[in-house]
N, C-alpha and C positions, 0 to 999 in steps of 0.2 A: 806073253801077257804081262803088263806092267800096271801096278796100282800105286801111284804116288799118293802122298798125303792129300786127302780131300778136305775142303773147307766144310765146316759144319753148316747145316741148313742149305738153302738155295735149291733151285729147280734143276732137274737133270736134263741134259741135252745129249743126243747122239748125232755124231757127224760121220757119215760114210765118206770114204776117200779123204780122211782127215789128216793124212800124213804129209801131203804136199799141196801146192797150188791154192785154189780157192777153198778147198776143204780145210786146210791148215789155217788159212787166214780167218775163216769163219770160227774155227775152234778157239783161236786166240781172242777174237772179238767177244764171243759168248762168255768165255771165262772172265774177261774184264768186265762184262755186264752182270756177273754174279752167278752164272750157271755153273753147275758141276758137270763137266764135259767128259764124255767118252768119245774117243776117236777110234775108228775102225777102218780096216782095209786088209789087203793081203800081205803087205810087206811090213815086217815087225819093226825094223830099224827106224824108218821115218816116223812111225806112230809113236814109238817110245821117246823119240826126240821131242816131238810136239807135246806129248803128255808130261814129260819132265819139265818142260818150259812153262806150262800153264797149271801145273799141279793137278793134272787130270788122270784119266784112266785110259789105257791103251789095250784094246782087245783085237787080235787078229781074227778075221772072218772073211769067207767068200760069200758075198751077199747074193750070189746066184744059186747058193746051196740052201734049200729050205730048212734042213735040220740045223745047219750052222747059224742061220738067222734066228731061229727060235731060241737056240742056246744063247745067242748074243743078247737078245732083248731080255731074257730071264736074268742074265748076269748083270746087266745094267740096272735093272730094278732091284736086284739083291744087293749090289755093291754101292750103288749111288742112291737111287730113288726111282719110282715110276717116271718114265720120261714125260717131260712137258714140251719138249721141242725135238723134232727130227729134221735133220738137214741131209738130203740125199745128193751128195756131190761126187760120188765115184763115177768115173767115166772111162770109156775106151773108144778107140777109133780104128778104122781099117779102110784106107782109101780104095776107090775103085768104082767103076760104073756097074750097073747090074750085070752086064755081059762079062765083065772082068772079075766080079766078086765070087769068091768060093763060098760054098755053104758053111764050111767050118768058121770062116772069118765073120760071115754074116751072123751066125748064131752066137758067136762070142761077143760081138758088139751088142746085140740085143739082150743077151744074158746079163751083161753088166749095166747097160744104160736104161733098160726098161724092165725086164723080169726081176732084176735085183731090187729095183725100187718098189715094185709091186710086193715082193716078199717082205721087205723091211717095213713098208707101211702097213701091210696086213698084220704082221706080228706086233707092231707098235700100237695099232689102233685101240686095243682094249685099255692100254695104259694111258693113251692120249685122251680117251673118253673119260677116264677116271680123273685126270688132272685138268681137263679142259684145255688141252695143249694144241700145238700147231705144227704143221709140216711145211717145209720149203724145199722144193725140188730145184735142181740146177739143170736146166735144159740148155739151150744155146740159140743164138741167132740162126744157126743152121737148122733148128727145129721149126723156124718160121719162114725161112727163105731157102730155096734150093741152091746148091752149089755144085760145081762140076766134080765128078768122080767122088761123090760123098753119099752114095745110095744108102749104105748101111747106117752110117752115123746120122745123117739127116732124118732118115725114117725112124730110127730109135728115139731121137730127140723130139720129133714131132709127136710120136706116140706118148712120150713122157708128158708133154703139155696136156694132152687129152686125159691121161690117167690122173693127173693132178686135179683137173677140173671135175672129173667124175668123183674123186674123193671129196672134193669141196661140196658138191651138191648132195651126195649120199650121206655124208657124216657131219655136215654143218648142223643139222637138227640135233645132233648129239653133242654139240659144242666144240667140234674140232674144225679148225680152219686149215685150208691147204692152198698155197700159192706157189707160183713158179717164177724164177728169174731166168732171163735169157741173155747171157753175156755175149758180146762180140769177141774180138781178139783181146785176150787178157794175158799178161806176162806170167805164164805158168810153164812148168817143165814140158807139158804136152805141146803148148804153143811154140815154145822154143825149138822143139824138135821139128815142128812143121816149117819153121823158118829156114832150116838147113837147105841150102841149094837155091833159095829164092833170090839171093843177093850176095855180093862180095862179103858182107858181114851180117850178123844177126840184126843189128840196128838198122841197116839199110833195108833188110827184108821186112822188118816191122814197118818202116816208113813206106815201103812199097804197098803193102797190103792195106795201109791206112791212108793212102793218098787221097781217097774220096771221103774219108771220115770227116765230118764237120769239125771234130776236135783234133784231127791230124795226129793221133797217137793211139797206141794200145792202152787198155785199161790196166789197173793194178788189182791183184786179188783183194786187197783191203777195201777197194771201192765196191766190189761185189759184196763183200762181207758186211759192209755198212747197210746195204739194202736188205740183206738177209736178216740182220739183227733187228732192223725196224719192223720187218714183217712178223717177227716173233714177239714183238713188244706189245704192251697194252695200247700204245698209240695206234696200232694197226688192227684193233679189235673188231672193226667192221669191214675189214678187207678179206675177201674170201673168193677163191677161184680166179684170181687176177694174174696177169702176165706182166712182168716188169722187164723191159729191155734195158740192159746195162751195156751199151755199145757205142757211146759217144754220139749217137744220132744217125749212125750209118743205116740202120734198119728202116728208117723212114725216107731214105733217099731214093729218088727215081734215077737209077743208074744212067739211063739214056740221056738225061738232061745235063749230065756233067760235060758233054761235048760242047755245050753252049756257053760254058764258063771260060773266060780267057785265062 
């Protein structure tokens, strides 16, 4: 647990999965926007690195554990302030079809990608109601479109979309907004690992999976963070229950039509 010097004043934000990838980029962006940021996750070292960089707070926690989540939210309120922003970016994957998937791997993916978000949001909602705050969840293009051998991941991310919208309609009357971003291929450690074996090099693998992407490239974590920051800002005060694809346009593509392009 690390507690770097915190700036006076400012709203408090909690970012799960804040040690790497999209979560770390979101933490950096929110800190630059004036939030007092707590990053959380299971691994201490990357959390402490990000917290030191942004002058934030690093708290290790397993978000699929109800007691740990309750302690986490209490600690953020005590050491920073009641949260005004919650970004649920922690994620896990385990490839396989339904026939190939084991129950243990299935439950592990859902525990991180869906149950963990439920627990964090449930624990944070009393504070968010107090502050008039907002939630942004990080789903995936895989939560909107099916992909081969992705039964656990895609199911969990699709569930996350609906969980976010349920929060939006149930708690909007209490002043809490909830929105969801759905990234495509973003250059993160998880995506880098997925590229292994798809091509002679990582760059060629990224080029291969983005060959039909209208922008012909993977995204950057900072590009997702910019959308998240906007959703948490006053400029998005009337945006609630919305899904934002951050995928270069690949999600709106009719894959079969690509055969007609020279």
